[in-house]
Each structure stands twice: as C-alpha cells, then as structure tokens.
C-alpha positions in Angstrom: -31.9 -8.9 -53.9 -32.8 -8.4 -50.1 -35.9 -6.8 -48.8 -33.9 -3.8 -47.5 -32.3 -3.2 -50.9 -35.6 -3.5 -52.6 -37.3 -1.1 -50.3 -34.5 1.4 -50.9 -35.0 1.2 -54.7 -38.5 2.8 -54.5 -39.6 6.2 -53.4 -42.9 7.9 -52.5 -44.2 10.2 -55.2 -45.7 13.0 -53.2 -47.3 14.7 -56.2 -49.1 11.5 -57.1 -50.0 10.9 -53.5 -51.7 14.2 -52.9 -53.3 14.2 -56.4 -55.5 11.4 -55.2 -57.3 13.9 -52.9 -58.3 15.9 -56.0 -59.4 12.8 -57.9 -61.6 11.6 -55.0 -62.9 15.0 -53.8 -66.5 14.2 -54.6 -66.5 11.2 -52.3 -64.7 13.0 -49.6 -67.2 16.0 -49.7 -70.2 13.7 -49.8 -69.1 11.6 -46.8 -68.3 14.8 -44.9 -71.6 16.4 -45.6 -73.4 13.2 -44.7 -71.7 12.9 -41.3 -72.2 16.6 -40.7 -75.9 16.3 -41.4 -76.3 13.3 -39.1 -74.4 15.2 -36.3 -76.6 18.2 -36.8 -79.8 16.1 -36.7 -78.6 14.4 -33.5 -77.7 17.6 -31.8 -81.1 19.2 -32.9 -83.2 16.3 -31.8 -81.3 15.3 -28.6 -83.0 16.1 -25.3 -81.3 19.2 -23.8 -79.7 18.9 -20.3 -79.1 21.8 -17.9 -76.4 22.0 -15.4 -76.4 24.0 -12.1 -73.4 24.5 -9.8 -73.3 25.2 -6.1 -70.0 25.9 -4.3 -69.1 25.3 -0.7 -66.1 26.7 1.3 -64.4 24.3 3.7 -63.0 26.3 6.7 -63.5 27.4 10.2 -66.7 29.5 10.9 -66.2 29.9 14.6 -66.6 33.4 16.0 -64.0 34.8 18.4 -66.8 35.6 20.8 -68.2 32.1 20.9 -64.9 30.3 20.8 -64.0 28.4 24.1 -61.5 30.3 26.2 -57.9 29.4 25.6 -58.4 28.3 22.0 -58.1 30.0 18.6 -58.3 29.2 15.0 -54.6 28.3 14.9 -55.3 25.4 17.2 -57.6 23.7 14.7 -56.1 21.7 11.9 -56.3 23.1 8.4 -57.7 20.6 5.8 -55.1 19.6 3.3 -55.8 18.1 -0.2 -56.7 14.7 1.3 -59.0 16.3 3.8 -60.9 18.2 1.1 -61.1 15.0 -1.0 -62.7 13.3 2.0 -65.3 16.0 2.2 -66.0 15.5 -1.5 -66.8 11.8 -0.8 -69.0 12.7 2.1 -71.0 15.1 -0.1 -71.7 12.4 -2.7 -72.4 9.8 0.0 -75.7 7.8 -0.3 -77.1 9.2 3.0 -77.0 12.8 1.8 -78.4 11.9 -1.6 -81.3 10.0 0.0 -82.2 13.0 2.1 -82.3 15.2 -1.0 -84.3 12.6 -3.0 -86.8 12.3 -0.2 -87.1 16.0 0.2 -87.7 16.7 -3.5 -89.7 13.5 -4.3 -87.3 12.4 -7.0 -88.7 8.9 -7.0 -91.9 10.2 -8.6 -90.0 11.5 -11.6 -89.4 9.3 -14.7 -86.0 11.0 -15.1 -84.8 9.2 -12.0 -86.9 6.1 -12.1 -87.1 4.7 -15.6 -89.7 2.1 -14.5 -92.3 4.9 -14.4 -92.0 5.5 -18.1 -90.0 2.9 -19.9 -89.6 3.1 -23.6 -90.4 0.4 -26.1 -86.7 0.2 -27.1 -85.7 -0.3 -23.5 -88.2 -3.1 -23.0 -86.9 -4.9 -26.1 -83.3 -4.6 -24.9 -84.4 -6.1 -21.6 -86.1 -9.0 -23.3 -83.1 -9.8 -25.5 -80.8 -9.6 -22.5 -78.8 -6.6 -23.6 -79.9 -4.5 -20.7 -80.6 -5.4 -17.0 -84.2 -5.3 -15.9 -84.7 -2.1 -13.8 -87.5 -3.8 -11.9 -84.9 -6.1 -10.3 -83.3 -3.1 -8.6 -84.9 -1.6 -5.5 -86.5 1.8 -6.0 -84.2 3.7 -3.7 -81.1 2.3 -5.5 -82.5 3.2 -8.9 -82.9 6.8 -7.8 -79.4 6.9 -6.2 -77.9 5.5 -9.4 -79.6 8.1 -11.5 -78.4 10.9 -9.2 -74.9 9.6 -9.2 -74.9 9.6 -13.0 -76.0 13.2 -13.1 -73.9 14.4 -10.1 -70.4 15.7 -10.2 -68.7 16.8 -7.0 -65.1 18.0 -7.2 -62.6 20.2 -5.4 -61.7 23.5 -7.1 -58.0 23.4 -7.9 -55.6 25.2 -5.5 -58.5 26.2 -3.1 -60.5 24.7 -0.3 -63.8 25.1 -2.2 -66.0 22.3 -3.4 -68.2 22.5 -6.5 -71.5 20.5 -6.7 -72.7 20.1 -10.3 -76.0 18.5 -11.1 -77.5 17.9 -14.5 -81.2 17.5 -15.3 -83.7 18.0 -18.1 -85.5 20.5 -15.9 -83.3 23.6 -15.1 -85.2 24.4 -11.9 -84.7 20.8 -10.7 -81.0 20.9 -11.4 -80.6 24.0 -9.3 -82.8 22.6 -6.5 -80.9 19.4 -6.3 -77.5 21.1 -6.2 -78.6 23.5 -3.5 -80.4 20.7 -1.6 -77.2 18.6 -1.5 -75.2 21.6 -0.2 -77.7 22.3 2.5 -78.0 18.6 3.4 -74.2 18.4 3.8 -74.1 21.5 6.1 -77.0 20.2 8.1 -75.3 16.7 8.5 -72.1 18.4 9.7 -74.2 20.4 12.2 -76.0 17.3 13.4 -72.7 15.5 13.7 -71.4 18.3 15.9 -74.5 18.3 18.1 -74.2 14.5 18.5 -70.6 14.9 19.4 -71.4 17.6 22.0 -74.1 15.4 23.6 -71.7 12.4 23.7 -69.0 14.7 25.3 -71.5 15.9 28.0 -72.5 12.3 28.8 -68.8 11.4 29.1 -67.6 14.4 31.1 -70.4 14.6 33.8 -69.5 11.3 35.6 -65.7 11.9 35.0 -65.9 15.3 36.7 -67.8 13.8 39.7 -65.2 11.1 40.0 -62.3 13.5 39.7 -63.7 15.8 42.4 -63.7 13.0 44.9 -60.2 11.9 43.9 -58.9 15.5 44.2 -60.4 15.9 47.7 -58.8 12.6 48.8 -55.4 13.6 47.4 -55.4 17.0 49.1 -56.5 15.5 52.4 -53.5 13.0 52.2 -51.1 16.0 51.7 -52.4 17.9 54.7 -52.3 14.8 57.0 -48.8 13.9 56.0 -47.6 17.5 56.5 -49.0 17.6 60.0 -47.7 14.2 60.9 -44.1 15.0 59.7 -43.9 18.4 61.3 -42.6 19.9 58.0 -42.7 23.6 58.7 -42.1 25.6 55.6 -39.6 28.4 55.7 -38.6 31.0 53.1 -38.0 30.1 49.5 -40.6 27.3 49.8 -38.1 25.0 51.8 -38.5 23.2 55.1 -37.3 24.9 58.3 -34.3 22.6 59.0 -33.0 23.1 55.5 -33.3 26.9 55.8 -31.6 26.9 59.2 -28.8 24.8 57.9 -28.2 27.2 55.1 -28.1 30.2 57.5 -25.7 28.4 59.8 -23.5 27.4 56.9 -23.2 31.1 55.9 -22.4 32.1 59.5 -19.8 29.4 59.7 -18.1 30.6 56.6 -18.0 34.1 57.9 -16.5 33.1 61.3 -13.9 31.0 59.6 -12.9 33.9 57.4 -12.7 36.2 60.4 -10.5 33.8 62.3 -8.2 33.3 59.4 -7.9 37.1 58.9 -7.0 37.6 62.6 -4.4 34.8 62.6 -2.9 36.2 59.4 -2.7 39.7 60.8 -1.1 38.5 64.1 1.4 36.4 62.3 2.4 39.3 60.0 3.0 41.7 63.0 4.9 38.9 64.9 7.1 38.3 61.9 7.8 42.0 61.5 8.9 42.2 65.2 10.9 39.1 65.0 12.8 40.1 61.9 13.3 43.7 63.0 11.5 45.1 60.1 9.4 48.1 59.7 5.8 48.1 61.1 4.6 50.7 58.7 3.4 48.1 56.3 1.1 46.3 58.8 -2.5 47.6 58.5 -3.3 46.9 62.2 -0.3 48.9 63.4 -1.2 51.8 61.1 -4.8 51.8 62.3 -3.7 52.3 66.0 -4.1 56.0 67.1 -1.4 55.7 69.8 1.1 54.3 67.4 0.3 57.1 65.0 1.0 59.8 67.6 4.2 58.1 68.6 5.1 58.0 64.9 4.4 61.7 64.6 6.6 62.5 67.7 9.3 60.3 66.3 9.2 62.3 63.1 9.4 65.5 65.0 12.5 64.4 67.0 14.2 63.3 63.9 13.5 66.7 62.3 15.0 68.5 65.3 18.1 66.3 65.3 18.5 67.0 61.7 18.3 70.8 62.3 20.7 70.7 65.2 23.2 68.6 63.4 23.9 71.4 61.1 25.4 73.5 63.9 26.2 70.9 66.7 28.3 67.8 66.8 26.8 64.3 67.6 28.2 64.3 71.1 26.4 67.5 72.0 24.1 67.1 75.0 21.1 68.3 73.2 21.6 65.9 70.3 22.2 63.1 72.7 19.1 63.9 74.6 17.0 63.9 71.4 18.4 60.6 70.3 17.6 59.1 73.7 14.0 60.3 73.4 13.9 58.8 69.9 15.0 55.4 71.2 12.3 55.5 73.9 9.7 56.2 71.2 10.9 53.1 69.2 10.5 51.0 72.3 7.0 52.3 73.0 6.0 51.6 69.4 7.2 48.0 69.7 5.3 47.6 73.0 2.2 48.8 71.3 2.7 46.3 68.5 3.0 43.5 71.0 -0.4 44.6 72.5 -1.9 44.5 69.0 -0.5 40.9 68.5 -2.1 39.8 71.8 -5.4 41.4 70.7 -5.4 39.7 67.4 -4.6 36.3 69.0 -7.5 36.7 71.4 -9.8 37.6 68.5 -8.6 34.5 66.6 -9.3 32.3 69.7 -12.7 33.7 70.1 -13.5 33.1 66.4 -12.2 29.5 66.8 -14.5 28.9 69.7 -17.4 30.3 67.7 -16.5 28.1 64.8 -16.5 25.0 66.8 -19.9 25.8 68.2 -21.3 26.4 64.7 -19.8 23.2 63.4 -21.6 21.2 66.1 -24.9 23.0 65.3 -24.4 22.4 61.6 -23.9 18.7 62.2 -27.1 18.6 64.2 -29.1 20.4 61.5 -27.6 18.1 58.8 -29.3 15.1 60.4 -32.5 17.0 60.8 -32.4 18.2 57.2 -31.8 14.7 55.9 -34.8 13.4 57.7 -36.9 16.4 56.5 -35.6 15.8 52.9 -36.9 12.2 52.9 -40.2 13.3 54.2 -40.3 16.2 51.7 -39.9 13.7 48.8 -43.0 11.8 50.0 -44.9 15.0 50.5 -43.9 16.2 46.9 -45.2 13.0 45.5 -48.5 13.4 47.2 -48.7 17.0 46.2 -47.8 16.2 42.6 -50.6 13.6 42.4 -53.1 16.1 43.8 -52.0 18.8 41.4 -52.3 16.5 38.3 -55.8 15.5 39.3 -56.8 19.1 40.0 -55.5 20.2 36.6 -57.4 17.4 34.9 -60.5 18.4 36.8 -60.2 22.0 35.8 -59.7 21.0 32.2 -62.8 18.7 32.2 -64.9 21.4 33.9 -64.0 24.1 31.4 -64.7 21.7 28.5 -68.0 20.6 30.2 -69.2 24.1 30.6 -68.5 25.0 27.0 -70.2 21.8 25.7 -73.2 22.2 27.9 -73.7 25.8 26.8 -73.5 24.8 23.1 -75.9 21.9 23.7 -78.5 23.9 25.5 -78.4 26.6 22.8 -78.0 24.1 20.0 -75.1 26.1 18.7 -72.8 24.1 16.5 -70.7 26.1 14.0 -69.9 24.0 11.0 -66.5 24.2 9.2 -68.3 24.7 5.8 -70.5 27.4 4.3 -72.4 27.9 1.1 -70.5 30.6 -0.8 -72.4 30.3 -4.1 -76.0 29.0 -4.5 -76.9 27.2 -7.7 -78.8 29.4 -10.1 -81.4 28.2 -12.5 -79.5 27.8 -15.9 -80.9 29.4 -18.9 -78.8 27.6 -21.6 -78.4 23.9 -21.9 -74.9 22.5 -21.6 -75.8 19.6 -23.9 -76.1 19.5 -26.8 -74.1 22.3 -28.3 -75.2 22.3 -31.9 -72.4 24.4 -33.3 -69.4 22.7 -31.7 -70.9 19.2 -32.3 -71.6 19.9 -36.0 -68.2 21.6 -36.5 -66.3 18.8 -34.8 -68.1 16.1 -36.8 -67.3 18.0 -40.1 -63.6 18.4 -39.3 -63.2 14.9 -38.0 -65.0 13.3 -41.0 -63.0 15.5 -43.5 -59.7 14.6 -41.8 -60.5 10.8 -41.6 -61.6 10.7 -45.3 -58.4 12.5 -46.4 -56.2 10.2 -44.3 -58.1 7.1 -45.6 -57.7 8.3 -49.2 -53.9 8.9 -48.8 -53.4 5.5 -47.1 -55.3 3.7 -49.9 -53.2 5.4 -52.5 -50.0 4.6 -50.7 -50.8 0.9 -50.0 -52.1 0.3 -53.6 -48.6 1.2 -54.9 -49.8 3.9 -57.3 -47.9 6.5 -55.3 -44.6 4.7 -55.6 -41.9 5.5 -58.1 -38.5 4.0 -58.7 -35.7 5.6 -56.8 -32.8 7.4 -58.6 -30.2 4.8 -59.8 -32.4 1.8 -58.8 -32.0 -1.5 -60.4 -34.7 -4.2 -60.4 -32.9 -6.9 -62.3 -30.8 -9.6 -60.8 -27.1 -8.8 -60.7 -25.1 -11.1 -63.0 -21.8 -12.0 -61.4 -18.9 -12.4 -63.8 -16.0 -14.6 -62.8 -12.8 -12.6 -62.2 -9.8 -13.9 -64.2 -6.6 -14.6 -62.3 -4.5 -11.4 -62.0 -1.1 -11.6 -63.3 1.4 -10.4 -60.8 5.1 -9.4 -61.2 7.6 -10.5 -58.6 8.6 -7.8 -56.4 12.3 -7.4 -55.6 13.2 -4.5 -53.3 16.7 -3.1 -53.1 18.3 -1.9 -50.0 18.4 1.9 -50.1 19.4 4.6 -47.7 17.3 5.5 -44.7 15.6 2.1 -44.8 13.4 2.9 -47.9 13.1 -0.8 -48.6 10.8 -1.2 -45.6 8.5 1.6 -46.9 8.4 0.2 -50.4 7.4 -3.2 -49.0 4.5 -1.8 -47.1 3.4 0.2 -50.1 3.4 -2.8 -52.3 1.7 -4.8 -49.5 -1.1 -2.2 -49.3 -1.6 -2.1 -53.0 -1.9 -5.9 -53.1 -4.5 -5.8 -50.4 -6.9 -3.7 -52.5 -9.4 -6.1 -54.1 -9.9 -6.1 -57.8 -13.4 -5.5 -59.1 -15.0 -6.5 -62.5 -17.8 -4.5 -64.2 -21.2 -6.1 -64.7 -23.7 -5.6 -67.6 -25.9 -2.6 -67.5 -29.6 -2.9 -67.3 -31.5 -1.8 -70.5 -34.3 0.0 -68.6 -32.5 2.0 -65.9 -29.0 3.6 -66.1 -27.1 2.4 -63.1 -23.7 2.6 -61.7 -21.3 -0.3 -62.2 -21.1 -2.8 -59.4 -18.1 -4.9 -58.9 -18.2 -8.4 -57.6 -15.3 -9.4 -55.5 -13.9 -12.9 -56.2 -10.4 -13.3 -54.8 -8.3 -15.9 -56.5 -6.9 -18.6 -54.3 -3.2 -18.1 -53.5 -0.8 -20.9 -52.7 0.3 -21.2 -49.1 3.7 -19.6 -48.5 6.3 -22.1 -47.3 8.0 -20.7 -44.3 11.7 -21.2 -44.0 13.2 -23.6 -41.5 13.2 -22.5 -37.8 16.7 -21.7 -36.5 16.1 -20.3 -33.0 12.6 -21.5 -32.4 11.2 -18.2 -33.8 7.6 -17.9 -35.1 6.2 -15.9 -38.0 4.0 -12.9 -37.9 0.7 -14.8 -38.2 1.5 -17.1 -35.2 2.6 -14.1 -33.2 -0.7 -12.4 -33.9 -2.6 -15.5 -33.0 -0.7 -15.8 -29.7 -1.6 -12.2 -28.8 -5.3 -12.7 -29.7 -5.7 -16.1 -27.9 -3.8 -14.9 -24.7 -5.8 -11.7 -24.5 -2.6 -9.7 -24.0 -3.0 -5.9 -23.5 0.6 -5.0 -24.4 3.1 -6.3 -26.9 6.7 -5.1 -26.5 9.0 -5.6 -29.6 12.8 -5.4 -29.2 14.8 -5.3 -32.5 18.5 -5.8 -31.8 19.3 -5.8 -35.6 18.1 -2.2 -35.9 15.3 -0.5 -37.9 15.0 -3.2 -40.5 13.6 -5.7 -38.0 10.9 -3.2 -36.9 8.7 -4.7 -39.7 7.6 -7.4 -37.2 5.8 -4.9 -34.9 4.0 -3.2 -37.9 2.9 -6.5 -39.5 1.7 -8.0 -36.2 -0.2 -4.8 -35.4 -2.0 -4.9 -38.7 -2.7 -8.6 -38.5 -4.4 -8.2 -35.0 -6.3 -5.1 -36.3 -7.6 -7.1 -39.3 -8.9 -9.7 -36.8 -11.3 -7.0 -35.4 -9.4 -5.7 -32.3 -8.6 -2.1 -31.6 -4.8 -1.9 -31.9 -2.4 1.0 -31.5 1.4 1.0 -32.4 3.7 3.2 -30.3 7.0 3.9 -32.1 9.9 4.4 -29.6 12.7 4.0 -32.2 15.1 6.8 -32.7 14.5 7.1 -36.4 10.8 6.4 -36.5 11.3 3.2 -38.6 8.1 1.6 -37.3 5.7 4.5 -37.9 7.1 5.8 -41.2 5.6 3.2 -43.4 2.2 3.6 -41.7 1.9 7.4 -42.3 2.4 9.6 -45.3 4.8 11.9 -43.5 7.4 11.9 -40.7 6.4 15.4 -39.4 3.3 14.3 -37.4 3.3 15.0 -33.7 4.0 11.9 -31.6 5.2 10.5 -28.3 7.9 13.2 -27.8 5.3 15.9 -28.2 3.1 14.1 -25.6 6.0 13.8 -23.1 7.0 17.4 -23.6 3.4 18.5 -22.9 3.2 20.1 -26.4 0.2 18.0 -27.5 -2.6 15.9 -26.2 -3.6 12.3 -26.9 -6.0 13.3 -29.7 -3.2 15.2 -31.4 -0.6 12.4 -31.5 -2.8 9.4 -32.4 -3.0 8.9 -36.2 -4.7 6.2 -38.4 -2.7 3.7 -40.4 -2.9 4.3 -44.1 -3.2 0.6 -44.9 -5.2 -0.9 -42.0 -7.6 0.0 -39.1 -4.8 0.2 -36.6 -3.7 3.5 -35.0 -0.2 4.7 -34.6 1.7 7.2 -32.4 4.9 8.2 -34.2 8.1 9.5 -32.7 7.1 13.1 -33.0 8.7 16.4 -33.7 9.6 17.7 -30.2 13.1 17.9 -28.7 14.1 14.3 -27.6 16.2 15.6 -24.7 13.3 17.6 -23.3 10.9 14.6 -23.9 13.2 12.2 -22.1 13.1 14.3 -19.0 9.5 13.3 -18.6 10.2 9.6 -19.2 8.6 8.8 -15.9 5.2 9.5 -17.5 5.5 6.6 -19.8 3.8 4.1 -17.4 0.9 6.5 -17.0 0.6 6.9 -20.8 0.8 3.2 -21.3 -2.0 2.6 -18.7 -4.2 5.2 -20.5 -3.6 3.6 -23.9 -4.2 0.1 -22.6 -7.6 1.3 -21.2 -8.6 2.7 -24.6 -7.3 -0.1 -26.9 -7.5 -3.8 -26.9 -3.8 -4.1 -27.7 -0.9 -1.7 -27.5 2.1 -2.7 -29.7 5.4 -0.9 -28.7 8.4 -1.0 -31.0 11.4 -0.2 -28.8 14.3 -0.8 -31.3 17.5 -2.2 -30.0 16.5 -1.7 -26.3 17.7 -3.8 -23.3 15.7 -5.1 -20.3 16.2 -1.9 -18.3 14.9 0.2 -21.2 11.6 -1.7 -21.5 11.0 -1.8 -17.7 8.7 1.3 -17.8 6.6 -0.3 -20.5 5.8 -3.6 -19.0 2.6 -4.1 -17.1 -0.2 -6.7 -16.6 -0.9 -8.8 -19.7 2.4 -8.0 -21.4 4.0 -10.2 -24.0 7.7 -9.5 -25.0 8.9 -10.3 -28.5 12.3 -10.2 -30.0 12.2 -9.4 -33.7 14.9 -11.0 -35.8 16.0 -11.2 -39.5 18.9 -13.6 -39.2 19.9 -16.0 -36.6 23.3 -14.4 -35.8 25.2 -13.9 -32.6 23.8 -10.4 -32.0 20.2 -11.8 -31.8 21.3 -14.7 -29.6 23.1 -12.4 -27.1 20.1 -10.0 -27.0 17.7 -12.9 -26.3 20.0 -14.3 -23.6 20.2 -10.9 -21.8 16.5 -10.4 -21.9 15.9 -13.9 -20.4 18.5 -13.4 -17.7 17.0 -10.0 -16.7 13.5 -11.2 -15.9 11.8 -12.0 -19.2 11.9 -15.8 -19.5 8.8 -16.0 -21.7 10.5 -14.2 -24.5 9.2 -15.0 -28.0 11.2 -14.7 -31.1 9.4 -13.5 -34.2 10.6 -12.9 -37.8 8.8 -11.0 -40.7 10.8 -13.1 -43.2 8.5 -15.1 -45.5 5.2 -13.2 -44.5 3.1 -11.6 -47.1 -0.6 -10.5 -47.0 -3.2 -12.5 -49.0 -2.7 -11.9 -52.8 0.9 -10.6 -52.5 4.0 -12.3 -54.0 6.7 -13.6 -51.8 9.2 -10.7 -51.2 12.8 -10.9 -50.5 14.3 -10.8 -47.1 15.2 -7.2 -47.3 11.8 -6.4 -48.7 10.2 -8.1 -45.7 12.2 -5.9 -43.5 
C-alpha cells in the first residue's frame, strides 16, 4: 500500500481533537495566568517613559512686503516628498543634536550617559563580553547615541509637516528636548541663509564693479563706431540711406503706374479712332467739357432732324442743313479726341523721363544702403554686447541691494516654522499596563490551545479510520483463462456486420475483474485485480498488393508525425473499417484523434456512435451548428468523431469551399485528423490534403477495382499512396473475426 493511499484511509476526528482542550484546561489556564501575572509585574515595575511631540511646517514664510521686487512665492520650488525627507534627515543630524545636548547639559544626566550610574548587571555583562564597554566610546558620542535611540523624526503623511518625538523618563525633559531640536533646526536654517547672503555680497560687489567698467567700454565703442560710419538714423529705427531707398522705391512704383495708365488711355482712344468706333466708352473723352458740349449739340441736331422728318423729306434744305451741321460736329469731336491722345502721350513721356531719373537715384541709394547695412551689422553686434552687459549689471545690482539690506538688518526668513510646541506629557506612553496584560493573556491562551491541538494531532489520538478504509494487504487472485466463443458475423443489410464487429470488439476490450477476499475488521468494497491472459499473435494473411495491416498503418502515422490521414475506400462502406480501426489504435497510443466521416451513408461514424441522428459535417457546412455541436466522443475509445450529420447535403455541398478552413482548424486542435472519404477520386480529396498528409487506400480484396483506384490516385499526384486492410486485425483479447466481420 502506498503512502498516498494510507493517508487517504485515515481521517481527523474533530470531536476527539477539540475534546483535548477540555481535558487539559487546567494546564492551559495555569500557564495563561502565570504569563499574565508576569506581564502585569513587568508592566507595573517597568520604568515609565514619557513622549513629547513638536511639529514643524515646511514652507515659504516670506512676506510680500519684504520679498525682492520681481519675485513671488510661485518662483520658489515647492518641496516634494524627497525634499521633506531631506529636512527630516537634517533635523536628526548630529550637529543639531549636539547643540541641544550642550544647551540642556544632557551629558550630566545618567539617562544619556550610562557611565555616570552604571548598574551591577551592566558591569557584569561588560566583563563577560556580552556588552561593549561604554568607557571606550567618547562622551559626545554616548550622548548622541542615547538621543538617537529616544528620538523619532518623521514626515506627517500627505502634508509638508514634520513631527519631532522625543522620549524620556522626565516628562519636562522630553518636551524641552523636542522644542530645543525644533528651535535649533530653525536657527540653523536662519544662520545658513545669513551665511548665504554674506557670501552673495562678497561675490556680487567685485562683479558689479567689473561689469560697470565693461558696460562703459562697450557703450563707448558703440558711439565711436556710429560717428565713424556716419550712420544717421531715420524713422522706424533704420539708417537714412535705407529709409531714402524705401521712399524712392515707392515713388518709382507710383510713376510707373501713372505712365502705364497714360499709355493705356492713349492707346484706347487711338484704337477707337482707328476702328471708327464710338468714343463714348473712353473715360478721357467723356471727361472733356468741350466734347460734352459738342455731344449735347449733336443730340439736339439729331432731335431736330427727327422732328422735321415727320413733315419734310430728306432732300429738304432744312434737313440737309441740319445734317451738314451734324457732320461738322462729328469732325470736331474727332479733332478733340486727337488732342486728348496727344496730351496723354505727352503725359506718358513725362512719366517715362521721371521714371528713368528715379531708377538712377534708386541704383545710387542701393549701393549706399548696402554699405550702410554692413556697417549696421557691426553696430548691432556692438550694441547687443553692450545691452547684455548692462542687463547683467542691472540684475546684479538689484540682487546686491536686496542682499545688502537683508544682511545689514539680519533678516533671513526661514522656510520652516514651529506650528505646535511640545507640551509636557502627563501620561507615560510606556508601559501600558492594561494592553500589555491583555495581550499577554490572549497570546498565552492562544498558544497553549494551538500547542494542545497540535500535540493531540501528532500523537495520533485524534485520527480515526476513514469510511471504507482497508489496512490489510490486498490478496491478488490469479484470473482463470476466459472461455471465448468464435464470432462469425453475417452480412446483413445496411452494413450491420460492421456495427456488430465493433460492438463485439468493444466488449472484448473491457477487462475482466475477479473479486478478492473481504477483510474481517472493516467492510470494504470489492477490488478487482486485472490480469489479462496472453493471447496468441494473429497470423496475418499473405500480402497481395503490398498492403499493410491496421497496426502498421497506425505505427506509420505516429512515427511520421502526420497531421492528416485521408482514407479512400473504393470497395464501398465495408472497407471503411480501416479508418475507424486506425483512428482507435492511434488514440489508444495517447494521441488526440478525430475521425471525420465524409461517406454518403455514414458508414465510418455509425459504429462509433449510438445513433445516426447526431449533427455533423453537413450541419457545420450549412452553418446550422458550431464545432462544439458536431464533435462527439467515440463509444469505445478516446477518439472523437464528426458524423455525416442531419442537414441537407445539397445545401451543405454549396459551402464545400469551407472544407480546407475546417480541416486547418481541426488539425490545430488535434494531433491527427482521420478522414474517411468513401469511394472518392483524386479530385475529390484535393480540398482535404495539406501539410503532413498521408493518403491510404482501404481494401478488402485484391481485385481489379482496388488496383484501378490505386493507379488513378498515383497518376493524379499521390505517389506515396499506402494500401491498408482491416482483414485479420482484432484488438487484444478478441477472437479472429471473419472477413466480413472485419469490414
């Protein structure tokens, strides 16, 4: 019997376990009272210690009236968590503690220097080497060590406040030391600021004197270069040649626009006269007063001619006279237009002459402006240097004045203030008689109860046999050889012989068990000892086409690591037994195997399930079910099977293009996917072939039908075809079936 099984045969008797507390109550109570009394005596006789707390606020204390001009509180960095932790370390530094110890004469107190009043126990511990000799430590260090042991400085959570706690036997001394440390810290920060101000004045005074000389020299260089270069400043802070060039450029643009306008107007009037068009659309003609009067007279004559034409003929003297006057008016208008053209041409020539003069002046000023620009660059550099030095001088002078005023008045605001002075404590923080006594009583009671329970458990008295446990060795009885009857299956309709063979094979696989003798002390269930009888090796029939049996086909799939096994059965549903048997053999070897039945009648999946009405591959192709709905366990092995299904085959075949995707998903989930395709050809199994595929041809007899099917598969791209037969295969412990039964 193994250790695990023996441990499972016993159980803890909780009633017996907790009854041990009642049996040992006197010892538990005695120990508890003893520990409680000792704790009470210790708390009563212990020297009381008092603790006082002072609190500091870390923050700016500068007044807006004493703050240097141009600065505010926002300019100063706010201490973060690390900054407050740094101040905590400064407060507990030896320098500050030495100041407080000197001020309060702590070296004269035995509490801080044990050499002043050393106990006999301490001297004995020093003599035996269990304690260091305090006389070997300098007096100042002894006092500092004692203060460090009694001091606790910490930052108050989520604030910029620092608490200073100090414990002492004397409550007044505890408050005095805590307040003294806070005051010493504030004084040290103030002294540090005064020293910083003195160092700043010592640095700024010579720097300011040097900067004044440099500013004076830089400004003198600027003035000398300006006078030497004759750089006269115009408007907009620019040199005079540049300003003149800008003005002449503007004038040149205006003259060019005027000349272009005159030329355009003259050309428009000239074109109108040349083409015989109307002059009414020309603005210069319309703006002439003489032409306007002539136009008015022309309109008047035309009105008179129109009035007379109603009563007189065209050859009437009056009408002819009026028409003659009208023609004279047209000639006068055209003469006036010619004068306007000549005036516009003269205006354009004048503008052209003015433009030429301005261009010459602009070219002259360009050269002068270029020279002035180069000189201006040098002047700007000198001016920039002078401005930088002047700004630095002004900054230094402002800082120097502020520092000198603070130094003279000894004003140094510290970024810390005492927000709560330490008060003299009235109650000691140690020892607390009630909590110490109660904690000792509870702890001793709990420990004694746990110790009693563990002792009872480890002694074995709290153990009892588990229900149905056996503590005697199991006697194995040899199993007699089972008498088996030969199985002869007949060929029935709808291939029932295949189903009967599988049923008989499954029943033969179930191991026989023999009962064992019962134990006289405990009533136990019967345990069977398996002892399979050796079976003679089956003698396979002679090979006819180089085919292999089911066992060798399974070994080939396992050794090659194939992911898919495609079975083609040209002899029909009877030969589908090869795929089922191979799938079960590989599954028995420990691999995850799934059989996909693609036969029309479901011959491969029918002997693996107890019904032919399960959803299967047709339901999956028709989108009527999911993978979890169509995968079913084999009744006689660990393999899984996807049957044909119950959906409409025609509708399912419309989605036959999804078969490669389905095969890829199944190959990912299983170690081996076995597909029974029935009497399919090379084109029919094309969608099922992928990486790591083995193609098998299942045969029952070596006839021409099998030979032709094998030749066609080899010629169509499957040269590594393997022939496999289920004939002669039986599971261990089964008799040799007939050929039809194997099918």
